[in-house]
C-alpha positions as CSV (number, residue, x, y, z in Angstrom):
1,M,80.3,112.5,98.8
2,A,83.8,112.7,100.3
3,I,84.5,111.5,103.8
4,L,87.5,112.8,105.8
5,Y,89.1,111.1,108.8
6,I,92.1,112.3,110.8
7,Y,94.2,109.6,112.3
8,A,96.4,110.8,115.2
9,K,98.6,108.7,117.4
10,A,101.6,109.1,119.7
11,E,104.1,106.4,120.0
12,S,106.5,106.1,123.0
13,G,109.2,104.3,121.1
14,V,109.9,101.9,118.2
15,A,106.6,100.5,116.9
16,T,104.8,99.2,113.9
17,S,101.0,99.8,114.0
18,T,98.9,98.0,111.4
19,D,95.2,98.1,110.5
20,Q,94.9,101.6,111.9
21,L,91.7,102.5,110.0
22,S,89.7,99.6,111.3
23,G,86.4,100.8,112.7
24,T,86.7,104.3,111.3
25,A,84.6,106.2,108.7
26,V,87.4,105.5,106.2
27,S,88.0,101.8,106.8
28,K,86.8,101.3,103.2
29,A,87.2,103.4,100.0
30,G,84.0,105.1,98.8
31,P,81.9,104.1,95.8
32,R,84.3,105.9,93.4
33,G,87.4,104.2,94.8
34,I,89.3,107.5,95.1
35,V,91.5,107.9,98.2
36,R,93.6,110.9,99.1
37,A,96.0,111.2,102.1
38,A,98.3,113.6,103.9
39,F,101.0,112.4,106.3
40,A,102.4,114.5,109.1
41,S,104.9,113.4,111.8
42,S,107.2,114.9,114.4
43,L,110.0,112.7,113.0
44,M,111.1,112.5,109.4
45,E,112.2,108.9,110.0
46,T,108.6,107.7,110.5
47,T,107.2,105.8,107.5
48,A,103.7,104.9,106.5
49,Q,101.9,102.7,103.9
50,L,98.2,103.0,102.8
51,V,96.9,100.3,100.4
52,G,93.8,98.7,99.2
53,R,93.6,95.5,101.2
54,E,92.3,93.2,98.3
55,S,94.0,94.8,95.3
56,G,97.2,95.9,96.9
57,L,97.0,99.2,95.1
58,N,99.0,101.9,96.8
59,I,97.8,105.3,98.0
60,I,100.8,105.9,100.3
61,P,103.6,103.6,98.9
62,S,105.5,101.4,101.4
63,G,108.4,103.3,103.2
64,S,107.0,106.8,102.5
65,H,108.1,109.5,104.8
66,P,105.9,112.3,106.0
67,N,105.2,115.2,103.7
68,V,104.7,117.5,106.7
69,T,107.2,117.4,109.7
70,G,107.4,119.4,112.9
71,A,105.9,119.7,116.4
72,V,102.3,118.6,116.7
73,N,101.1,122.1,117.6
74,T,102.5,123.4,114.2
75,Y,100.8,120.8,112.0
76,S,98.6,122.4,109.4
77,I,96.9,119.9,107.1
78,G,95.2,121.7,104.3
79,S,94.3,120.7,100.7
80,E,97.9,121.4,99.6
81,Q,99.2,118.6,101.9
82,F,97.1,115.9,100.3
83,V,100.0,114.7,98.0
84,Y,99.0,111.0,98.1
85,V,96.2,110.1,95.7
86,G,95.2,106.7,94.4
87,N,92.4,104.6,93.1
88,V,91.4,101.3,94.5
89,M,88.4,99.1,93.9
90,P,85.1,100.8,94.9
91,N,84.3,100.1,98.6
92,E,87.6,98.2,99.1
93,A,88.9,97.8,102.6
94,L,92.0,100.0,103.3
95,E,95.1,99.1,105.3
96,L,97.2,101.7,107.0
97,T,100.5,100.8,108.6
98,V,102.8,103.2,110.4
99,T,106.3,102.4,111.5
100,S,108.1,104.6,114.1
101,S,111.7,104.5,115.1
102,A,111.5,106.5,118.3
103,A,108.9,108.5,120.3
104,V,106.8,110.3,117.8
105,D,103.5,112.0,117.1
106,N,101.8,111.1,113.8
107,V,98.8,112.6,112.1
108,I,97.5,111.1,108.8
109,A,94.4,112.5,107.1
110,V,92.5,110.1,104.8
111,Q,89.7,111.2,102.4
112,V,87.6,108.7,100.5
113,E,85.1,109.2,97.7
């Protein structure tokens, strides 16, 4: 069964946020190890990385820019925005890092199976 979580955070300036999935329903991959993600931000300069914590396998490669940009009230994350897909070890802990260069609104959808 797939589990979906929407991470949303506003930054007021330059920041790097790590371990952003801790305590969420998708802090670990599911029993199949399949992870899908969509990344939306109000600034194209924002970057994200989503990896398996033990294996280091990438879902969102380091330095990746959002695949959806625009004002928060225009975000539409549907199935076509889930462009990041990867396999990690079953039930492996996931690590999400987001780096912002200015005030920004970010939304990252993560689905695990």
